N, C-alpha and C positions, 0 to 999 in steps of 0.2 A: 504494499499500499504506500502510495506517496503521501508526503506529509507537508501540508501548506503552513503548518506552524513553525517550520524551521526559520521562517522570517515573519516578523510582524512589525506593523508601524503604529507608534503612539502618535495620536492626533492631538491637535491643539486644545482639545477639551479633556485630555488625559485618558480617553478610552482607546482601545487598540483595534486594529483590522489586520487579517491575514494578508500576506503579500500578493495573493492571488484570489479572485472570487470567481463565482460561477454565474454566467449570464443566462437567464431563464427564457428570453424572448426567442422564439415564438411558441414555446413548449406549453401545450394545453391538453386537457382531458386525461384520460387514463394513460396514454403514452407520455404526456408530460410529467405526470406524476411519477411515472417509473423512471424517466430519464433523471429528474431532479433527485429521486430517491438514491439512484445510482451514484450520482455526484457526491451526496452525503456519505454513502457507503465508502466511496474512494478516499474521502478525506477533506472535500470542500467544506469550509466553515463559514463562508460568506455567500449568501444567495441575493442576487440582484434582480428585483421586478419592478413594476410600476403600474400604476392605475391604467394607462394606455396599453399595457402588454395583455390585459384581460385574463392574467393567470395568477391573480394573488391567492385565490382559493387553492389552486394546485401546489403552490409553493407551500402555504401553510399545512395542506394535507400530507404532502411529502414529508415534512418536518415531523408531524405527528406519527406517522407511520414509521419513521426511521427509528424511533425509541431514543434517539439522542437527547440528552437534556437540553432544555430550551436555552439555558445560559451558555451553553457551548457553541451554539449557532448564531451568527448574526444575519439578520434579515434587513435588507434595504428596499425601499419603495420611493415613489417619485409623485409629486403632485402634477396633474396635467394643467395645460394653459387655461382651461375653462374654469379652474378652481383658484384663480390668483386673489380674488377679492378676499378679505381677512376672514369673513364668517364662512366662505365657501371653502377656504384653504383648511380651517379647523374642522368643518364637516367632512372634507375629503379624507383627512387623516384618520378621523373616526371610522369612515367607511372602509378604509384600507385595513384597519384593525379587525373590523368585523369580518371582512372577506378572508383575511389571513388566519383569523381565529386566535388572535394574539392580544395579550395585555399591553404590550408596548412593542415599537418597532425599534431596531437598533440604530438605523440611519435613514432619514428622510430627506429627499432632495427636491427642489424645484427643477422640474425636467427641462424646460426651455424658458429663457427670460421674456420672449414675446413682447419686444420693446414697443411695438405699435399700440399694444393694449395699455402698457406702463403701469401695471399693478403688481410687478414682481416684488416691489418694496413692501406691500401689504402682505403678500404670501410669506415673505421672509419674516416680518413681525409676528405672523401666526406661528411659524415653525419655532421661532425663539420662545414664545409663550408656552407652546405645547412641550418643549423641552423642559421648561421649568416646572411643568405639571407632571413630568415623569412618563408622558405617553411616547415620547421619542427620546432616545438616549443621545444621539448625536444628529446635528443638522448640516446640511450642506446644499450644494447647487450643481447643476449640470449645464454644460454649454455656456457658461458665463464668461464674458470677456473681461479685461482688466477694468474697463470703465463700469461694467455693471457690478463687479465686485466692489470696487471702490465705493460705489453709491450705496449699496446695501450696508457696508461696514460703517460708513460715514453717518447713516440714519439710525443705526441701532447700537453701534459699539460692539457688534458681535460678527466676528469673522467665522464664515464657513469653515467647517473642518474638512470638507472635500469639495473639489470641482471636478465632475466627471465629464471629460471632453473626448471628442474624436482624436485618437492618437495611434499611430501606427507608423512604419518606416517611411511611408510616403508622405505623411503629415506628422512630422515630429513635434511641432509645437514648442520650439526652443524657447521663443519669447514669453509664451504663456507660462510654461514651466518655470522660467525665472521669476516671473510675477508671483506665482505659488510659492516658491522658495522665499521670497522676500516677505510674503505675508503670513507664511506659516500654514499654508493650505496644502493638504495631500492631493497630488494629481491622481485621478483615476482614468482609466482608459476604456471607452467603448470602441467596439470594432478594432481590438488590439492588433488583429492579424492584417487589417484591411480587407478589401473584397473588390472584386471585379475591377482590376485584377488584384490578386494578393501578390507580395513581393518575394513568393517563394523561389521564383525562377532566377532572381537577381544573384549575380555572382557573390556579393558580399554575404548574403544569407545561405546560399547554397555550399559555398566553399567552407563556410564556418560549421555548418552542419556535418560536412564530410569530415573535417579536422577533429571535431568533438565526438563524433560518432553518435550523433542525435538527429532528430528529425528538424526539417526546416521550421516548422511550427514552434518547436522547443526553442530553437534559436531566437526567434522573434519575441517569445515570451521572456526568455533570459534577458534579451536586450531591455525590455520593459523594466523587469526586476532591477537590473543595474542602473537604469536611469532614475529609479525611485518611483516610477509610474507603476500603479496598482491595476494590472489588466484584469479584465472580466470576460475571459473567453466563454463561448457557448458552443455546446456540442451535445447531441443526443446519444452519441456512441460512447459506451463505457470505456473502450480502448483509447478513444481520442480524449475523453475526460482524464484518463489516467496519465497519458503522455503529457497533457497541458499542465497538469500539477507537478510533474516530475522534472523540475528544472533547476533544482538546487544542488545538483551533483557535478556541475561544471561551471566554468566561468569564462565569459568572453574576454579577450585581450582589449586594451585600449584601442588598438589599431582596428580590431574587428568591430567594436562598439562605434567608432568614427566612421568607418565604411558604411555600416547599416544606417547610421544616423545621416549620412551623406546622400541617401536615396530620396530624402524629402524634397518636395517641390511645391511652388506656390499654389499650383492647382491640383494639390494632392488629396483634397477632400473626396470622400466615396460619391457624394452627390452635392447639390447646392444647399449645404447645410450651414452657411455663414449666420452665426447667432445675431448678427446686426440686422439681417433680413429674413431669415428663415423662421417660420412659426409653426407650432403644433399645439393644437387645441386639445 
């Protein structure tokens, strides 16, 4: 069994997260419960879901069936754009808890800032209050730019524990990672492998895999770990789930890290998901 507890991160609120999480989108129904249960059996201890994934029930059910004590697994969910008004945000978190079947959620994020709506500040104040009530242990955001981060910090005095953003070798987010470092925010990575295309065929990735005797996917996830980025790979395959967690037995060299980071490009996003313009309700 792979062991994701080999590395953990202490967040700015003094809670901890494992260095690799498990992405649950788009796992639904009995197959989804089975796949999430497999991930828990293999050793994942951070499950990432969202209201808009439509699978919070499956995540909670997989956790219940696993028999693993609640306090050993961290569950993260996300507020959708349609719930940014303060009262709606509070109700949304209560709804997530009900679907998950949990008394508290370990990490709750604002899914997208949706700047044309302009109410993400209200949503953030709601999360701050819900944390004080104990319904949420840690609070954070997703897809926030430096400007959006600075705005909510200025308005509340509370810095997000996490910002989950698109991050992979084609879009390495060097500037935003530096902002996170300065502000004390942990970087989480959605779509950590990239997609359409993945960078698996690129020489820096393929050559490193051959040198270390690992898969190309393991090289990309190890790159994340060494960057200090917390990747959330998703897979329904137990074999792939096991591989994705088994990245603590080798280390990329500085040259290998630099070569993989060098694959980044200005147009490296998977789709037109610039948080300044892209919105998701």
